[in-house]
DRENDO-1510 file (C-alpha; in Angstrom, 1 decimal, always signed):
<recs>
REC; n; res; u; v; w
REC; 1; MET; +103.9; +97.0; +116.7 .
REC; 2; ASP; +107.1; +97.2; +114.6 .
REC; 3; SER; +107.4; +94.0; +112.6 .
REC; 4; LEU; +104.3; +92.7; +110.9 .
REC; 5; ARG; +103.7; +89.0; +109.9 .
REC; 6; VAL; +101.5; +88.4; +106.9 .
REC; 7; LEU; +99.9; +85.2; +105.7 .
REC; 8; VAL; +99.6; +85.4; +101.9 .
REC; 9; ILE; +96.8; +83.2; +100.4 .
REC; 10; ALA; +97.6; +82.3; +96.8 .
REC; 11; PRO; +95.3; +79.7; +95.3 .
REC; 12; THR; +97.3; +79.2; +92.2 .
REC; 13; PRO; +100.4; +77.1; +91.2 .
REC; 14; PHE; +102.8; +79.8; +92.5 .
REC; 15; PHE; +105.4; +80.7; +91.1 .
REC; 16; GLY; +104.8; +80.8; +87.4 .
REC; 17; ASP; +106.6; +83.8; +85.7 .
REC; 18; ARG; +103.3; +85.6; +84.9 .
REC; 19; GLY; +100.5; +87.9; +85.9 .
REC; 20; CYS; +99.5; +87.9; +89.6 .
REC; 21; HIS; +102.4; +85.5; +90.4 .
REC; 22; VAL; +104.9; +88.3; +89.6 .
REC; 23; ARG; +102.8; +90.8; +91.7 .
REC; 24; ILE; +102.8; +88.4; +94.7 .
REC; 25; TYR; +106.5; +87.8; +94.4 .
REC; 26; GLU; +107.5; +91.4; +94.1 .
REC; 27; GLU; +105.1; +92.6; +96.8 .
REC; 28; ILE; +106.7; +90.1; +99.3 .
REC; 29; ARG; +110.2; +91.0; +98.3 .
REC; 30; ALA; +109.6; +94.8; +98.6 .
REC; 31; LEU; +107.8; +94.4; +101.9 .
REC; 32; ALA; +110.7; +92.3; +103.3 .
REC; 33; THR; +113.0; +95.4; +102.9 .
REC; 34; LEU; +110.6; +97.1; +105.3 .
REC; 35; GLY; +110.9; +94.3; +107.8 .
REC; 36; ILE; +107.6; +92.7; +107.0 .
REC; 37; GLN; +107.6; +88.9; +107.1 .
REC; 38; SER; +105.4; +86.9; +104.8 .
REC; 39; SER; +104.5; +83.2; +104.4 .
REC; 40; VAL; +102.7; +82.1; +101.2 .
REC; 41; VAL; +100.2; +79.3; +101.2 .
REC; 42; THR; +99.7; +78.0; +97.7 .
REC; 43; TYR; +98.9; +75.0; +95.5 .
REC; 44; PRO; +101.2; +71.9; +95.6 .
REC; 45; THR; +102.8; +72.7; +92.2 .
REC; 46; GLY; +104.8; +75.7; +91.1 .
REC; 47; LEU; +108.4; +76.9; +91.2 .
REC; 48; ASP; +110.1; +77.2; +94.5 .
REC; 49; LEU; +111.9; +80.5; +95.2 .
REC; 50; PRO; +114.9; +80.8; +97.4 .
REC; 51; ASP; +114.0; +84.1; +99.0 .
REC; 52; ILE; +110.2; +83.5; +99.6 .
REC; 53; LYS; +108.7; +81.3; +102.3 .
REC; 54; ILE; +106.3; +79.0; +100.5 .
REC; 55; VAL; +104.0; +76.5; +102.2 .
REC; 56; ARG; +102.4; +74.1; +99.8 .
REC; 57; ALA; +99.0; +72.5; +100.2 .
REC; 58; ARG; +98.6; +68.8; +100.1 .
REC; 59; ALA; +98.7; +67.2; +96.6 .
REC; 60; PHE; +96.0; +64.7; +95.5 .
REC; 61; PRO; +96.7; +61.9; +93.0 .
REC; 62; GLY; +95.2; +62.8; +89.6 .
REC; 63; ILE; +94.1; +66.3; +90.7 .
REC; 64; LYS; +96.1; +69.3; +89.4 .
REC; 65; ALA; +95.4; +72.8; +88.3 .
REC; 66; GLY; +96.4; +73.9; +84.8 .
REC; 67; PRO; +98.6; +76.9; +84.3 .
REC; 68; LEU; +95.7; +79.1; +83.5 .
REC; 69; GLY; +91.9; +79.4; +84.0 .
REC; 70; PHE; +89.4; +77.2; +85.7 .
REC; 71; SER; +89.8; +73.4; +86.0 .
REC; 72; ALA; +87.7; +70.7; +87.7 .
REC; 73; GLY; +90.4; +70.1; +90.3 .
REC; 74; ARG; +90.7; +73.7; +91.6 .
REC; 75; PRO; +87.9; +73.6; +94.2 .
REC; 76; ILE; +89.6; +70.6; +95.9 .
REC; 77; LEU; +93.0; +72.4; +95.8 .
REC; 78; ASP; +91.4; +75.5; +97.2 .
REC; 79; LEU; +90.0; +73.4; +100.1 .
REC; 80; ALA; +93.6; +72.1; +100.6 .
REC; 81; VAL; +94.9; +75.7; +100.7 .
REC; 82; LEU; +92.3; +76.5; +103.4 .
REC; 83; LEU; +93.3; +73.6; +105.6 .
REC; 84; LYS; +97.0; +74.3; +105.1 .
REC; 85; SER; +96.4; +78.0; +106.0 .
REC; 86; GLN; +94.8; +76.9; +109.3 .
REC; 87; ARG; +97.9; +75.1; +110.3 .
REC; 88; GLU; +100.2; +77.9; +109.1 .
REC; 89; ILE; +98.2; +80.4; +111.1 .
REC; 90; THR; +98.9; +78.3; +114.3 .
REC; 91; ARG; +102.6; +78.1; +113.4 .
REC; 92; PHE; +103.3; +81.5; +111.9 .
REC; 93; ARG; +100.9; +83.6; +114.1 .
REC; 94; PRO; +100.3; +86.3; +111.4 .
REC; 95; HIS; +98.9; +89.8; +112.2 .
REC; 96; LEU; +96.8; +89.8; +109.0 .
REC; 97; LEU; +95.7; +87.8; +105.9 .
REC; 98; HIS; +96.5; +89.0; +102.4 .
REC; 99; ALA; +94.4; +87.1; +99.8 .
REC; 100; HIS; +95.0; +87.1; +96.1 .
REC; 101; LEU; +92.3; +86.2; +93.5 .
REC; 102; HIS; +88.6; +85.8; +94.3 .
REC; 103; GLU; +89.2; +82.2; +95.4 .
REC; 104; GLY; +91.7; +83.6; +97.9 .
REC; 105; ILE; +89.1; +86.0; +99.2 .
REC; 106; ALA; +86.7; +83.2; +99.8 .
REC; 107; ILE; +89.4; +81.2; +101.7 .
REC; 108; GLY; +90.3; +84.4; +103.7 .
REC; 109; VAL; +86.6; +85.0; +104.6 .
REC; 110; ALA; +86.4; +81.5; +106.1 .
REC; 111; LEU; +89.7; +82.0; +108.0 .
REC; 112; ARG; +88.7; +85.4; +109.3 .
REC; 113; ALA; +85.5; +84.1; +110.7 .
REC; 114; PHE; +87.4; +81.7; +113.0 .
REC; 115; TYR; +90.7; +83.6; +113.7 .
REC; 116; ARG; +89.4; +87.2; +113.7 .
REC; 117; LEU; +92.3; +88.5; +111.6 .
REC; 118; PRO; +92.1; +91.5; +109.3 .
REC; 119; LEU; +91.7; +90.5; +105.6 .
REC; 120; ILE; +93.3; +92.4; +102.7 .
REC; 121; ALA; +92.0; +91.4; +99.3 .
REC; 122; ASP; +94.2; +92.0; +96.3 .
REC; 123; LEU; +92.2; +92.1; +93.1 .
REC; 124; GLN; +93.3; +92.6; +89.5 .
REC; 125; GLY; +89.9; +92.8; +87.8 .
REC; 126; SER; +86.4; +91.5; +87.9 .
REC; 127; LEU; +85.9; +87.7; +88.2 .
REC; 128; THR; +82.7; +87.8; +86.1 .
REC; 129; ALA; +84.2; +89.9; +83.4 .
REC; 130; GLU; +87.3; +87.8; +83.3 .
REC; 131; LEU; +85.3; +84.6; +82.9 .
REC; 132; VAL; +83.3; +86.2; +80.1 .
REC; 133; ASP; +86.5; +87.4; +78.4 .
REC; 134; GLN; +88.0; +83.9; +78.6 .
REC; 135; GLY; +84.9; +82.4; +77.1 .
REC; 136; VAL; +84.1; +80.3; +80.2 .
REC; 137; ILE; +80.6; +81.8; +80.6 .
REC; 138; ALA; +78.3; +83.7; +78.2 .
REC; 139; GLU; +78.1; +87.5; +78.5 .
REC; 140; ARG; +74.4; +87.0; +79.6 .
REC; 141; GLY; +72.8; +84.1; +81.2 .
REC; 142; MET; +71.9; +82.4; +84.5 .
REC; 143; ALA; +75.5; +81.4; +85.3 .
REC; 144; THR; +76.7; +84.9; +84.7 .
REC; 145; ARG; +74.1; +86.4; +87.0 .
REC; 146; LEU; +74.9; +83.8; +89.7 .
REC; 147; ILE; +78.7; +84.4; +89.5 .
REC; 148; SER; +78.1; +88.2; +89.5 .
REC; 149; ARG; +76.0; +88.0; +92.7 .
REC; 150; VAL; +78.6; +85.8; +94.4 .
REC; 151; GLU; +81.3; +88.3; +93.4 .
REC; 152; ASN; +79.3; +91.3; +94.6 .
REC; 153; TRP; +78.9; +89.6; +98.0 .
REC; 154; LEU; +82.5; +88.5; +98.2 .
REC; 155; VAL; +84.1; +91.8; +97.6 .
REC; 156; ARG; +82.1; +93.4; +100.4 .
REC; 157; CYS; +83.7; +91.0; +103.0 .
REC; 158; PRO; +87.4; +92.0; +103.3 .
REC; 159; THR; +88.7; +94.6; +105.8 .
REC; 160; ARG; +90.4; +96.4; +102.9 .
REC; 161; LEU; +90.6; +95.9; +99.2 .
REC; 162; LEU; +93.5; +96.7; +96.8 .
REC; 163; SER; +92.7; +97.4; +93.2 .
REC; 164; SER; +95.3; +97.4; +90.5 .
REC; 165; SER; +93.8; +100.5; +88.9 .
REC; 166; THR; +91.5; +103.4; +89.6 .
REC; 167; HIS; +89.1; +102.0; +87.0 .
REC; 168; GLY; +89.0; +98.9; +89.1 .
REC; 169; MET; +88.3; +101.0; +92.2 .
REC; 170; SER; +85.2; +102.5; +90.5 .
REC; 171; LEU; +84.0; +99.0; +89.6 .
REC; 172; LEU; +84.3; +97.9; +93.3 .
REC; 173; THR; +82.4; +100.9; +94.6 .
REC; 174; ALA; +79.7; +100.2; +92.0 .
REC; 175; GLN; +79.5; +96.7; +93.5 .
REC; 176; GLY; +78.7; +98.3; +96.9 .
REC; 177; VAL; +82.1; +98.5; +98.5 .
REC; 178; GLU; +82.7; +101.6; +100.6 .
REC; 179; PRO; +85.2; +103.9; +98.9 .
REC; 180; LYS; +87.2; +104.4; +102.1 .
REC; 181; ARG; +87.9; +100.6; +102.1 .
REC; 182; VAL; +89.5; +100.5; +98.6 .
REC; 183; THR; +93.1; +101.6; +97.8 .
REC; 184; SER; +94.6; +101.8; +94.3 .
REC; 185; LEU; +97.8; +99.8; +94.2 .
REC; 186; PRO; +98.9; +99.3; +90.6 .
REC; 187; ASP; +101.2; +96.6; +89.5 .
REC; 188; GLY; +104.8; +97.6; +89.9 .
REC; 189; VAL; +108.1; +96.8; +88.3 .
REC; 190; ASP; +111.6; +95.7; +89.6 .
REC; 191; VAL; +113.7; +98.4; +88.0 .
REC; 192; ASP; +116.9; +96.5; +89.0 .
REC; 193; VAL; +115.7; +93.5; +86.9 .
REC; 194; PHE; +114.0; +95.4; +84.0 .
REC; 195; GLN; +116.4; +98.0; +82.6 .
REC; 196; PRO; +117.0; +99.6; +79.2 .
REC; 197; GLY; +119.5; +97.8; +77.0 .
REC; 198; VAL; +120.7; +97.4; +73.5 .
REC; 199; PRO; +119.5; +94.2; +71.6 .
REC; 200; ASP; +121.7; +91.2; +72.3 .
REC; 201; SER; +123.2; +90.5; +68.9 .
REC; 202; ARG; +124.2; +87.0; +69.8 .
REC; 203; LEU; +120.7; +86.1; +70.9 .
REC; 204; LEU; +119.2; +87.7; +67.8 .
REC; 205; LYS; +121.6; +85.6; +65.6 .
REC; 206; GLN; +120.7; +82.5; +67.6 .
REC; 207; LEU; +117.0; +83.2; +66.9 .
REC; 208; GLY; +117.6; +83.9; +63.2 .
REC; 209; LEU; +116.5; +87.5; +63.7 .
REC; 210; ALA; +119.7; +89.4; +62.8 .
REC; 211; GLY; +118.7; +92.3; +60.6 .
REC; 212; LYS; +115.0; +92.1; +61.5 .
REC; 213; ARG; +113.0; +94.9; +63.0 .
REC; 214; VAL; +111.5; +93.1; +66.1 .
REC; 215; ILE; +108.1; +93.7; +67.6 .
REC; 216; VAL; +108.0; +92.0; +71.0 .
REC; 217; PHE; +105.2; +90.5; +73.0 .
REC; 218; LEU; +105.7; +88.9; +76.5 .
REC; 219; GLY; +102.9; +87.3; +78.3 .
REC; 220; VAL; +100.4; +84.5; +78.6 .
REC; 221; LEU; +99.7; +83.0; +75.2 .
REC; 222; THR; +96.0; +82.9; +74.8 .
REC; 223; ASP; +93.4; +84.6; +72.5 .
REC; 224; TYR; +92.2; +86.3; +75.7 .
REC; 225; GLN; +95.5; +88.3; +75.6 .
REC; 226; GLY; +95.0; +89.2; +72.0 .
REC; 227; VAL; +97.6; +86.9; +70.6 .
REC; 228; ASP; +95.3; +85.9; +67.7 .
REC; 229; VAL; +95.2; +89.6; +66.7 .
REC; 230; LEU; +99.0; +89.6; +66.2 .
REC; 231; PHE; +98.6; +87.1; +63.3 .
REC; 232; ASP; +96.3; +89.6; +61.5 .
REC; 233; VAL; +98.7; +92.5; +62.3 .
REC; 234; ALA; +101.7; +90.4; +60.9 .
REC; 235; THR; +99.7; +89.8; +57.7 .
REC; 236; ILE; +99.2; +93.5; +57.2 .
REC; 237; LEU; +102.7; +94.5; +58.0 .
REC; 238; CYS; +104.3; +91.9; +55.7 .
REC; 239; ARG; +103.0; +93.9; +52.7 .
REC; 240; THR; +104.9; +97.1; +53.6 .
REC; 241; HIS; +107.6; +96.0; +56.1 .
REC; 242; PRO; +108.8; +92.5; +55.2 .
REC; 243; GLU; +111.7; +93.0; +57.6 .
REC; 244; ALA; +109.3; +93.3; +60.6 .
REC; 245; HIS; +109.2; +90.3; +62.8 .
REC; 246; PHE; +107.0; +89.4; +65.8 .
REC; 247; LEU; +108.9; +87.8; +68.7 .
REC; 248; VAL; +106.0; +86.3; +70.8 .
REC; 249; LEU; +107.3; +85.2; +74.2 .
REC; 250; GLY; +105.4; +83.2; +76.8 .
REC; 251; TYR; +103.4; +80.1; +77.4 .
REC; 252; PRO; +101.2; +77.9; +77.2 .
REC; 253; ASN; +99.9; +77.1; +73.7 .
REC; 254; GLU; +103.1; +78.0; +71.9 .
REC; 255; GLU; +102.9; +74.9; +69.8 .
REC; 256; ARG; +99.4; +75.7; +68.7 .
REC; 257; TYR; +100.4; +79.2; +67.7 .
REC; 258; ARG; +103.5; +78.0; +65.9 .
REC; 259; ALA; +101.3; +75.7; +63.8 .
REC; 260; GLU; +98.9; +78.5; +63.0 .
REC; 261; ALA; +101.8; +80.7; +61.9 .
REC; 262; ARG; +102.9; +77.9; +59.5 .
REC; 263; ASP; +99.4; +77.3; +58.2 .
REC; 264; ARG; +99.0; +81.0; +57.5 .
REC; 265; GLY; +102.4; +81.4; +55.9 .
REC; 266; LEU; +103.6; +83.7; +58.6 .
REC; 267; ASP; +106.4; +81.5; +60.1 .
REC; 268; GLY; +108.9; +83.8; +58.5 .
REC; 269; MET; +107.4; +86.8; +60.4 .
REC; 270; MET; +106.6; +85.2; +63.8 .
REC; 271; THR; +108.8; +83.3; +66.3 .
REC; 272; PHE; +107.4; +81.6; +69.5 .
REC; 273; PRO; +110.4; +80.7; +71.7 .
REC; 274; GLY; +108.2; +79.6; +74.6 .
REC; 275; ARG; +108.5; +80.3; +78.3 .
REC; 276; VAL; +111.1; +82.9; +79.4 .
REC; 277; PRO; +112.3; +82.9; +83.0 .
REC; 278; TYR; +111.3; +86.0; +84.9 .
REC; 279; ASN; +114.9; +87.0; +85.7 .
REC; 280; GLU; +115.8; +86.8; +82.0 .
REC; 281; ALA; +112.8; +88.6; +80.6 .
REC; 282; SER; +114.5; +92.0; +80.3 .
REC; 283; ARG; +117.1; +90.6; +77.9 .
REC; 284; TRP; +114.4; +89.3; +75.7 .
REC; 285; ILE; +112.2; +92.4; +75.8 .
REC; 286; CYS; +115.2; +94.5; +74.8 .
REC; 287; LEU; +115.4; +92.6; +71.5 .
REC; 288; GLY; +112.4; +94.6; +70.3 .
REC; 289; GLU; +112.2; +98.0; +68.8 .
REC; 290; VAL; +108.5; +98.1; +69.7 .
REC; 291; ALA; +106.6; +96.3; +72.4 .
REC; 292; VAL; +102.9; +95.4; +72.0 .
REC; 293; SER; +99.9; +94.4; +74.1 .
REC; 294; PRO; +96.6; +93.7; +72.3 .
REC; 295; LYS; +95.0; +92.4; +75.5 .
REC; 296; ARG; +91.2; +92.6; +75.3 .
REC; 297; SER; +90.1; +92.9; +78.9 .
REC; 298; LEU; +88.6; +96.3; +79.9 .
REC; 299; THR; +89.0; +95.6; +83.6 .
REC; 300; GLU; +92.0; +93.4; +84.3 .
REC; 301; ALA; +95.6; +94.5; +85.2 .
REC; 302; ASN; +98.3; +94.5; +82.6 .
REC; 303; GLY; +101.6; +94.3; +84.3 .
REC; 304; LYS; +103.6; +93.5; +81.2 .
REC; 305; LEU; +103.3; +97.1; +80.2 .
REC; 306; LEU; +105.5; +98.2; +83.1 .
REC; 307; ASN; +108.2; +95.7; +82.2 .
REC; 308; TYR; +108.2; +97.1; +78.6 .
REC; 309; MET; +108.3; +100.6; +80.0 .
REC; 310; ALA; +111.2; +99.9; +82.4 .
REC; 311; CYS; +113.2; +98.5; +79.5 .
REC; 312; GLY; +112.7; +101.8; +77.6 .
REC; 313; ARG; +110.6; +100.4; +74.8 .
REC; 314; PRO; +107.8; +102.3; +73.1 .
REC; 315; VAL; +104.5; +100.5; +73.7 .
REC; 316; VAL; +101.5; +100.0; +71.4 .
REC; 317; ALA; +98.6; +98.8; +73.6 .
REC; 318; SER; +94.8; +98.3; +73.4 .
REC; 319; ASP; +93.0; +101.5; +74.2 .
REC; 320; THR; +91.5; +100.6; +77.6 .
REC; 321; PRO; +91.2; +102.5; +80.9 .
REC; 322; VAL; +93.8; +100.3; +82.7 .
REC; 323; ASN; +96.4; +100.7; +79.9 .
REC; 324; ARG; +95.9; +104.5; +79.7 .
REC; 325; GLU; +96.4; +104.7; +83.5 .
REC; 326; LEU; +99.7; +102.8; +83.2 .
REC; 327; LEU; +101.1; +104.4; +80.1 .
REC; 328; GLY; +99.9; +107.9; +80.5 .
REC; 329; HIS; +100.3; +110.4; +77.7 .
REC; 330; ALA; +103.3; +108.6; +76.2 .
REC; 331; GLY; +101.3; +105.5; +75.4 .
REC; 332; ILE; +100.4; +104.7; +71.9 .
REC; 333; PHE; +97.0; +103.2; +71.7 .
REC; 334; ALA; +95.1; +101.1; +69.1 .
REC; 335; ALA; +91.5; +100.2; +69.0 .
REC; 336; VAL; +90.7; +97.0; +71.0 .
REC; 337; ASP; +90.7; +93.9; +68.7 .
REC; 338; ASP; +91.5; +96.0; +65.6 .
REC; 339; ALA; +94.4; +94.6; +63.7 .
REC; 340; GLU; +94.5; +97.5; +61.2 .
REC; 341; SER; +94.7; +100.0; +64.0 .
REC; 342; PHE; +97.6; +98.1; +65.7 .
REC; 343; ALA; +99.4; +97.8; +62.4 .
REC; 344; GLU; +99.1; +101.5; +61.7 .
REC; 345; ARG; +100.5; +102.4; +65.2 .
REC; 346; ILE; +103.4; +100.0; +64.9 .
REC; 347; MET; +104.2; +101.2; +61.3 .
REC; 348; GLU; +104.4; +104.8; +62.6 .
REC; 349; LEU; +107.1; +103.8; +65.1 .
REC; 350; LEU; +109.1; +101.7; +62.6 .
REC; 351; ILE; +109.0; +104.6; +60.1 .
REC; 352; ASP; +110.2; +107.1; +62.8 .
REC; 353; PRO; +112.8; +105.4; +65.0 .
REC; 354; ASP; +113.8; +108.7; +66.6 .
REC; 355; ARG; +110.3; +109.1; +67.9 .
REC; 356; ALA; +110.2; +105.5; +69.0 .
REC; 357; LYS; +113.3; +106.0; +71.1 .
REC; 358; ALA; +112.0; +109.3; +72.6 .
REC; 359; VAL; +108.8; +107.6; +73.6 .
REC; 360; GLY; +110.7; +104.8; +75.2 .
REC; 361; VAL; +112.8; +107.2; +77.3 .
REC; 362; VAL; +109.7; +108.9; +78.6 .
REC; 363; LEU; +108.0; +105.6; +79.5 .
REC; 364; GLN; +111.2; +104.3; +81.2 .
REC; 365; ALA; +111.3; +107.4; +83.4 .
REC; 366; ARG; +107.6; +107.0; +84.2 .
REC; 367; ALA; +108.1; +103.4; +85.3 .
REC; 368; SER; +111.0; +104.1; +87.6 .
REC; 369; GLN; +109.4; +107.2; +89.2 .
REC; 370; GLU; +105.8; +106.0; +89.7 .
REC; 371; PHE; +105.8; +102.2; +89.5 .
REC; 372; ALA; +109.0; +101.0; +91.2 .
REC; 373; TRP; +108.1; +98.4; +93.9 .
REC; 374; PRO; +109.8; +100.2; +96.8 .
REC; 375; VAL; +107.4; +103.1; +96.2 .
REC; 376; LEU; +104.4; +100.8; +96.1 .
REC; 377; ALA; +105.5; +98.8; +99.1 .
REC; 378; ARG; +105.3; +101.9; +101.4 .
REC; 379; ARG; +101.7; +102.4; +100.3 .
REC; 380; LEU; +100.9; +98.7; +101.0 .
REC; 381; GLU; +102.5; +98.9; +104.4 .
REC; 382; ARG; +100.2; +101.8; +105.3 .
REC; 383; VAL; +97.2; +99.7; +104.3 .
REC; 384; TYR; +98.4; +96.8; +106.4 .
REC; 385; ARG; +99.0; +98.9; +109.5 .
REC; 386; GLU; +95.6; +100.8; +109.2 .
REC; 387; ALA; +93.8; +97.4; +108.9 .
REC; 388; VAL; +95.5; +96.0; +112.0 .
REC; 389; ALA; +94.9; +99.2; +114.0 .
REC; 390; GLU; +91.2; +99.1; +113.0 .
REC; 391; SER; +90.9; +95.4; +114.1 .
REC; 392; HIS; +92.3; +96.3; +117.5 .
REC; 393; GLN; +89.7; +99.1; +117.9 .
REC; 394; SER; +86.7; +96.9; +117.0 .
</recs>
């Protein structure tokens, strides 16, 4: 079999310039260069993309999914994705299913029972841990135990599992998944889109940041991502580095964070421009001398680091297993949820710009050599072909 056809199950409002959406998009584009065809079944809302085949589930009046997290309408939309996937299987005749998110695995398990197709599960962390980190469920309790049991059962069902980190692999094997069925496939980066560059002086002037020493964050704007920590870091830095300025890029909640900056007297040190289109993100990242990621999760992927790296920016990140795996020895790590630690690490780079540039060069080389999507697509293709071959033997 030369040309593979893959049905991608994405129960999320794809495309949305963030997280797993970028992973889905870049996986499909990289696989297309290898002759692999993909069709994405997703929610009724989201940005359409000219180079991706997107099949949208039926919309229901009054029911929609928010940009992030759980909402009451999601189970109905997931059912709509399941029904649309059935029709797309008949039309597209895929060789295998590639499911994203735990909801996607559940949909894939139902489809596999009927169509006998291999199922690849693409996971970026623990569902239970993510819901705890986001404050949806308590760290301990009946709901947490129930969701954990469902998750443990669910991850044992796919033919193969992809984990965005080796730390994630160890969590899956602890949940009872056979090690031979798990492959580490980290997030990647499009090195043609994300490239080193000098700060755009016109854009800096437009933002009122000419002459400022910019620390950049790009990602989902939630406390779960550690955005609240940046306020405390800014408070500390303003005492010794009044020229420092935090450029906090992303969505949603930008209005809430702007108001908080005003209330805390930090609006002169923090700017929240809002959503930045994916294909323009490199230009914005390159405005920063330093890039930062105070994300709290100990298990979830952190693809923004790779974009920072490819742009040649030194990175200060929370000291977690996932972040250490991506950044390697050139990463600069601060204690999780510790504003003093982040401020100290950032100050070290602002004081020594030569060191900051040298760190950025090392990280840029690491991104292009180890995390470019063409390299990762070959690894993913092998997983696909092995899963299809195994299904023919069984």
